[in-house]
C-alpha positions as CSV (number, residue, x, y, z in Angstrom):
1,X,0.3,0.0,0.1
2,X,1.5,3.6,-1.0
3,X,2.5,5.4,2.0
4,X,1.2,9.1,1.8
5,X,2.1,12.5,3.3
6,X,-1.2,12.6,5.1
7,X,-0.4,9.6,7.3
8,X,2.9,10.8,7.7
9,X,1.4,14.0,8.9
10,X,-0.9,12.9,10.9
11,X,1.6,10.0,12.8
12,X,3.4,13.6,13.7
13,X,1.1,15.7,14.9
14,X,-0.4,12.8,16.9
15,X,2.9,12.2,18.8
16,X,3.3,8.6,17.5
17,X,7.2,9.0,16.7
18,X,8.2,5.5,15.8
19,X,5.5,5.2,13.1
20,X,6.0,8.9,12.4
21,X,9.8,8.0,11.6
22,X,8.5,4.7,9.9
23,X,6.5,6.2,7.7
24,X,8.5,9.6,6.4
25,X,11.2,7.1,5.3
26,X,8.4,5.4,2.8
27,X,8.2,8.9,1.7
28,X,11.8,9.7,1.4
29,X,12.5,6.5,-0.4
30,X,10.4,7.5,-3.1
31,X,11.5,11.3,-3.3
32,X,14.8,11.9,-1.2
33,X,14.7,15.5,-1.4
34,X,11.2,15.8,0.3
35,X,11.7,18.7,2.5
36,X,8.9,18.5,4.7
37,X,9.3,14.5,5.0
38,X,12.7,15.3,6.0
39,X,11.7,18.3,9.0
40,X,9.1,15.2,10.1
41,X,11.8,12.8,10.6
42,X,14.1,15.3,12.1
43,X,11.6,16.4,14.6
44,X,11.1,12.1,15.6
45,X,14.4,11.2,15.9
46,X,15.0,14.7,17.8
47,X,12.2,14.1,20.1
48,X,12.9,10.2,20.6
49,X,16.7,10.9,21.5
50,X,18.7,10.4,18.3
51,X,20.3,13.5,17.8
52,X,22.7,12.0,15.3
53,X,20.0,11.0,12.9
54,X,18.0,14.3,13.4
55,X,20.9,16.2,12.8
56,X,21.7,14.2,9.6
57,X,18.0,14.8,8.0
58,X,18.0,18.7,9.2
59,X,21.3,18.9,7.0
60,X,20.2,17.3,3.9
61,X,16.9,19.9,4.6
62,X,19.5,23.0,4.2
63,X,21.2,21.1,1.2
64,X,18.1,21.4,-0.5
65,X,16.7,24.3,1.1
66,X,19.8,26.4,2.6
67,X,17.3,28.9,4.2
68,X,14.3,26.5,5.7
69,X,13.5,28.1,9.3
70,X,12.4,24.8,10.7
71,X,15.6,23.2,9.7
72,X,17.9,25.8,10.6
73,X,16.1,26.2,14.0
74,X,16.1,22.8,15.7
75,X,20.0,22.3,14.5
76,X,20.3,25.4,16.9
77,X,18.4,23.1,19.5
78,X,20.5,20.1,18.7
79,X,23.6,22.0,19.1
80,X,23.1,22.9,23.2
81,X,24.8,20.5,25.3
82,X,22.0,21.5,28.1
83,X,18.5,19.5,28.2
84,X,17.3,23.5,27.3
85,X,17.7,24.8,23.8
86,X,19.0,28.2,22.8
87,X,15.4,29.5,23.7
88,X,15.5,28.5,27.4
89,X,12.7,25.5,26.4
90,X,13.4,22.4,28.4
91,X,13.3,19.1,26.3
92,X,13.0,15.6,27.6
93,X,13.1,12.6,25.7
94,X,9.5,10.8,24.9
95,X,10.5,7.4,26.0
96,X,11.2,8.7,29.5
97,X,8.2,10.4,30.3
98,X,5.1,9.6,28.3
99,X,4.4,6.5,31.1
100,X,1.4,6.1,32.1
101,X,0.9,5.6,36.3
102,X,-2.8,4.6,37.7
103,X,-3.9,7.9,39.4
104,X,-0.6,9.6,39.3
105,X,-0.4,11.0,35.2
106,X,-3.0,11.9,32.6
107,X,-3.3,13.1,29.3
108,X,-5.2,16.7,29.3
109,X,-7.2,18.3,26.3
110,X,-6.7,22.2,27.0
111,X,-9.4,24.4,26.2
112,X,-9.4,28.5,25.7
113,X,-6.3,28.0,23.1
114,X,-3.9,30.7,22.4
115,X,-3.2,32.0,18.7
116,X,-2.6,29.0,16.3
117,X,1.1,30.6,15.7
118,X,1.7,29.4,19.7
119,X,0.4,26.3,19.0
120,X,2.5,25.7,16.2
121,X,5.2,26.5,17.7
122,X,5.2,23.7,20.2
123,X,6.5,20.4,20.4
124,X,6.3,17.1,22.1
125,X,8.4,16.7,25.1
126,X,8.6,20.7,26.1
127,X,7.8,21.0,29.6
128,X,4.9,23.7,30.4
129,X,4.3,25.6,33.7
130,X,1.2,25.3,35.5
131,X,-0.3,28.6,37.2
132,X,-3.4,28.5,39.5
133,X,-4.9,31.8,38.7
134,X,-9.3,33.1,38.9
135,X,-10.0,29.5,40.6
136,X,-8.2,28.1,37.3
137,X,-4.9,26.6,36.4
138,X,-3.6,28.2,33.0
139,X,-0.6,26.6,30.7
140,X,2.2,28.6,29.7
141,X,5.2,27.5,27.4
142,X,8.0,29.9,28.7
143,X,6.1,33.2,28.5
144,X,4.0,32.1,25.9
145,X,-0.1,31.5,27.0
146,X,-1.1,28.3,25.8
147,X,-4.3,27.7,27.5
148,X,-6.4,26.1,30.5
149,X,-7.3,22.9,31.6
150,X,-10.6,22.0,31.8
151,X,-12.7,22.9,35.1
152,X,-13.5,19.5,36.2
153,X,-9.5,18.6,36.5
154,X,-8.6,22.0,37.2
155,X,-11.1,22.5,40.1
156,X,-9.7,19.0,41.6
157,X,-5.9,19.6,41.0
158,X,-6.2,23.2,42.3
159,X,-7.1,21.6,45.6
160,X,-4.4,19.3,45.6
161,X,-2.1,22.0,44.7
162,X,-3.1,24.0,47.8
163,X,-2.8,21.4,50.0
164,X,1.3,20.4,48.9
165,X,0.7,17.8,46.0
166,X,3.3,19.2,43.1
167,X,3.1,18.3,39.3
168,X,5.1,18.8,36.2
169,X,3.5,18.7,32.6
170,X,4.7,18.4,29.3
171,X,3.4,18.9,25.6
172,X,2.2,15.2,24.6
173,X,0.7,16.6,21.2
174,X,-0.2,19.8,19.5
175,X,-1.4,21.5,16.0
176,X,-2.9,24.4,15.3
177,X,-6.2,23.8,16.7
178,X,-5.7,21.1,19.6
179,X,-3.0,20.8,22.3
180,X,-2.8,18.3,25.0
181,X,-0.6,17.8,28.0
182,X,0.7,15.1,29.9
183,X,0.6,15.9,33.7
184,X,2.4,13.8,36.3
185,X,2.4,14.0,40.0
186,X,5.8,14.5,41.5
187,X,4.9,14.4,44.9
188,X,1.6,13.7,47.1
189,X,0.4,15.6,50.3
190,X,0.6,13.7,53.7
191,X,-3.0,14.7,53.7
192,X,-4.1,13.2,50.4
193,X,-2.8,9.9,50.9
194,X,-5.0,7.8,50.1
195,X,-6.6,10.3,47.2
196,X,-5.5,9.8,43.6
197,X,-4.9,13.1,41.6
198,X,-6.5,11.8,38.4
199,X,-10.1,9.1,38.8
200,X,-10.1,7.1,36.0
201,X,-12.1,7.4,32.9
202,X,-14.1,4.0,33.2
203,X,-14.5,5.1,36.9
204,X,-16.5,8.4,35.9
205,X,-17.9,6.6,33.0
206,X,-19.5,4.3,35.5
207,X,-20.3,6.9,38.0
208,X,-21.7,9.1,35.6
209,X,-23.9,6.2,33.9
210,X,-25.3,5.0,37.6
211,X,-26.0,8.6,38.3
212,X,-27.9,8.6,34.7
213,X,-29.9,5.4,36.2
214,X,-31.0,6.9,38.8
215,X,-32.1,9.9,37.7
216,X,-33.8,8.0,35.2
217,X,-35.7,5.6,37.5
218,X,-36.4,8.8,40.1
219,X,-38.1,10.6,36.8
220,X,-39.9,7.5,36.2
221,X,-41.2,7.2,39.9
222,X,-42.5,10.7,39.6
223,X,-44.4,10.0,36.7
224,X,-46.1,7.1,38.4
225,X,-47.0,9.3,41.3
């Protein structure tokens, strides 16, 4: 089956880096000078910690397009020795951070998003900051506002944060109209020792289902009365 650029773009935007490498490699086998595929595979290599292959991919881009801004920007990041790039943005290898732990981690879709140009500048593995303001949790990357946690999750975390819990967050996936972040509990306060930071989705669904069933029953009972 012929691999399309749409498939490669989708894998990259969703943060499926192993598949992104595979799909973009297939595109490059057919067209070695495909600048967009080279940039995508360069990003996938960079995020997964393969700096050597990432650098090679971006250098190939510049051989074809010497002024390509994406390749120039990411090569600058690769040349720094610390976990922070030249703009002070922290990157962590994806394989080391997106490990799910029941009750301690959660992938969250942000709401009230920033402008698309800011969203498009985000990359998987970037650390983001969480700050509590006006009973909401705001997400920032460096000095840029990114979005807000939904109220149900935000309200729960505010209680834990005010009580002493600590959290960290990273960009999981981002495009021009959607951003998801990965949140991990770093420290649990003694007062919340038996309370998970995040409730499993299945538990919420069961709770909602039971709530609907009870409500429906009550409604039927009222009608009969």
